C-alpha positions in Angstrom: -6.2 -25.0 -19.5 -5.3 -28.0 -17.4 -2.0 -26.4 -16.5 -3.7 -23.2 -15.3 -6.0 -25.4 -13.1 -3.0 -27.2 -11.5 -1.2 -23.9 -10.9 -4.3 -22.4 -9.2 -4.9 -25.5 -7.1 -1.2 -25.4 -6.0 -1.5 -21.7 -5.1 -4.6 -22.3 -3.0 -3.0 -25.2 -1.2 0.1 -23.1 -0.5 -2.0 -20.3 0.8 -3.9 -22.6 3.1 -0.6 -23.8 4.8 1.1 -20.4 4.7 -0.3 -19.2 8.1 -2.5 -20.9 10.7 -6.1 -19.5 11.0 -6.8 -17.5 14.1 -10.3 -18.3 15.1 -11.4 -15.8 17.7 -14.9 -15.0 18.9 -16.4 -11.8 17.5 -18.6 -10.2 15.0 -18.0 -9.7 11.3 -19.8 -8.7 8.1 -19.4 -10.0 4.5 -20.6 -9.1 1.1 -20.6 -11.7 -1.7 -21.9 -12.4 -5.1 -21.7 -14.9 -7.9 -23.6 -17.1 -10.4 -26.1 -19.6 -9.1 -28.2 -22.4 -10.5 -31.9 -22.5 -9.8 -34.3 -25.4 -9.8 -37.6 -23.8 -10.8 -39.6 -26.7 -12.4 -43.1 -25.5 -11.6 -42.3 -21.9 -12.4 -40.8 -22.9 -15.7 -43.9 -25.0 -16.4 -46.0 -21.8 -15.8 -43.8 -19.8 -18.2 -44.3 -22.5 -20.9 -48.1 -22.3 -20.4 -47.9 -18.5 -20.6 -45.9 -18.8 -23.8 -48.5 -21.1 -25.3 -51.4 -18.8 -24.2 -50.0 -15.4 -25.1 -47.6 -16.3 -27.9 -44.4 -15.2 -26.2 -41.0 -16.9 -26.2 -39.9 -16.6 -22.5 -37.1 -19.1 -21.8 -36.7 -21.3 -18.8 -35.0 -19.8 -15.7 -32.1 -22.1 -14.8 -29.3 -19.7 -13.5 -28.5 -16.1 -12.7 -26.6 -13.8 -10.6 -26.8 -13.7 -6.8 -25.7 -11.0 -4.4 -25.9 -10.7 -0.7 -24.5 -9.8 2.7 -24.3 -11.4 6.1 -23.5 -10.8 9.7 -21.4 -13.5 11.1 -20.2 -14.3 14.6 -18.3 -17.1 16.3 -20.1 -18.7 19.2 -17.1 -21.0 19.8 -13.7 -21.4 18.2 -15.1 -24.2 16.0 -18.6 -22.8 15.3 -19.4 -19.9 12.9 -23.0 -18.6 12.6 -24.2 -16.4 9.7 -27.4 -14.4 9.2 -27.8 -13.0 5.8 -29.9 -11.4 3.1 -29.6 -12.4 -0.6 -31.1 -11.3 -3.8 -31.4 -13.8 -6.7 -31.5 -12.1 -10.1 -33.7 -14.8 -11.7 -35.4 -13.5 -14.9 -36.4 -14.4 -18.4 -37.0 -12.0 -21.3 -38.5 -12.0 -24.8 -37.9 -8.8 -26.8 -39.7 -6.0 -24.8 -41.2 -8.4 -22.3 -39.3 -9.4 -19.1 -40.4 -11.8 -16.4 -38.4 -11.1 -13.2 -38.9 -13.4 -10.2 -37.1 -11.0 -7.8 -36.4 -13.5 -5.0 -35.2 -12.4 -1.6 -33.8 -15.0 0.7 -32.8 -15.0 4.4 -30.1 -17.7 4.8 -29.2 -18.8 8.3 -26.2 -21.0 8.4 -23.8 -22.6 10.8 -20.3 -24.0 10.1 -18.5 -26.5 12.4 -14.8 -27.2 12.0 -13.6 -30.6 13.0 
């Protein structure tokens, strides 16, 4: 496993130096997804209280899938702005009962390259 990690790291470093980045002003669009961790302390406390009250066994929500898209544009060669829309698939289930948080997020980010 360690050997695979070293090979992948060497591959990514090699790709980074293979061609210089061409940072031009303009618009773009991206789609992305992955697994994310959530910090939902108060919500998980409410789920635990619901479990005690009703007798269910809903687990804590700690992670889940995330999917989204964003428009991005460069305002300068060193500055990239992003305006996105994300959906967090945060849920917990117990047999036939499912508790789905269904969170939508509107991230606005900026990246500055030194």
